[in-house]
C-alpha positions in Angstrom: 112.3 129.7 -97.8 109.3 128.7 -95.7 108.4 130.7 -92.6 108.9 129.2 -89.2 106.1 131.0 -87.4 102.7 129.5 -87.7 99.9 131.2 -89.6 96.3 130.6 -90.7 93.8 131.9 -93.2 90.1 131.1 -93.8 88.3 132.0 -97.0 84.5 131.9 -96.7 82.9 131.0 -100.0 79.4 130.9 -101.3 77.8 127.8 -102.8 78.9 128.6 -106.3 81.1 126.6 -108.6 83.2 129.8 -109.3 84.3 129.6 -105.7 86.5 126.6 -106.6 88.6 128.8 -108.9 88.7 131.6 -106.4 89.8 129.2 -103.7 92.5 127.7 -105.8 94.0 131.0 -106.9 93.8 132.4 -103.3 95.7 129.3 -102.0 98.4 129.8 -104.6 98.8 133.4 -103.6 99.0 132.5 -99.9 101.6 129.9 -100.5 103.7 132.1 -102.8 103.7 135.0 -100.3 104.8 132.6 -97.5 107.6 131.0 -99.5 105.9 127.7 -100.0 105.6 127.7 -103.8 107.1 124.2 -104.0 103.9 122.9 -102.4 101.5 125.0 -104.6 100.8 122.6 -107.4 99.9 119.6 -105.2 98.1 121.9 -102.8 96.0 123.4 -105.6 95.0 120.1 -106.9 94.0 118.7 -103.6 92.2 121.9 -102.5 90.3 122.0 -105.7 89.0 118.5 -105.0 88.1 119.4 -101.4 86.4 122.7 -102.2 84.6 121.2 -105.2 83.1 118.5 -103.0 82.0 121.1 -100.5 80.3 123.2 -103.1 78.9 120.5 -105.4 77.6 118.1 -102.7 76.0 120.6 -100.2 73.6 123.5 -100.4 75.0 125.9 -97.9 78.1 128.1 -97.6 81.6 126.6 -97.4 85.1 127.7 -96.4 88.7 127.0 -97.3 91.0 126.9 -94.3 94.8 127.0 -94.7 97.3 126.6 -91.8 101.0 126.4 -91.6 102.7 125.1 -88.4 105.9 123.1 -87.6 106.7 122.5 -91.3 103.3 121.1 -92.2 100.7 122.7 -94.4 97.2 121.7 -93.4 94.3 122.8 -95.6 90.7 121.7 -96.1 87.2 122.6 -96.8 84.3 123.1 -94.3 80.8 122.7 -95.5 77.4 122.7 -93.8 76.6 119.1 -94.4 77.4 117.0 -91.2 77.3 113.7 -93.1 80.7 112.0 -93.5 82.3 111.9 -96.9 82.2 108.8 -99.0 85.3 106.7 -98.3 87.8 107.1 -101.1 88.2 104.3 -103.5 91.4 103.0 -105.0 92.5 105.1 -108.0 93.5 102.0 -109.9 89.9 100.7 -109.6 88.3 103.9 -110.8 89.4 103.4 -114.5 87.4 105.8 -116.7 84.8 106.7 -114.0 83.8 110.4 -114.1 83.0 110.5 -110.3 84.7 109.3 -107.2 88.3 110.5 -107.9 88.5 113.5 -105.6 89.1 111.9 -102.2 91.1 109.0 -104.0 93.5 111.7 -105.3 93.6 113.3 -101.9 94.5 110.0 -100.2 97.1 109.3 -102.9 98.8 112.7 -102.9 98.6 113.9 -99.3 100.8 112.9 -96.4 97.8 112.6 -94.2 94.1 113.3 -94.6 90.9 113.0 -92.7 87.6 114.6 -91.7 85.8 115.7 -88.6 82.3 116.9 -87.7 82.1 120.5 -86.7 79.7 122.8 -84.9 80.2 126.5 -85.2 77.8 129.2 -84.0 75.0 126.7 -83.9 75.7 125.4 -87.4 76.6 121.8 -88.0 78.9 120.6 -90.7 82.2 118.8 -91.4 85.8 119.7 -92.2 87.6 117.5 -94.7 91.4 118.2 -94.6 94.8 117.1 -95.7 98.4 117.8 -94.9 101.5 118.3 -96.9 104.9 118.4 -95.2 107.6 120.7 -96.5 110.5 118.7 -97.8 
């Protein structure tokens, strides 16, 4: 049974492709411990895309942020690049393309998604996030 009290976690990760796996497994553990295992498969898929974009398309550190409040799971990736993400394309138009699927899958599977510029401790960057509501 999902918890009713809000909670939040942040996992700071290096710019290393192994961080994608660490983030995915950490997210599953968090959701399992908080009784949200029903959201884990979809959340893992979407977080993998968000964290992979943060690691692969930027040079600095990144972070995975996971928050639960009012029956909604919001999670996303922060990275040090302040440039907005490329707008997602329609999955049906991507065909066999090897790139460009990440945000298209996020848009298709999340209840809501977006991005925002961030400034923390003098560092500029962006936060790309999505939400999944508990059924």
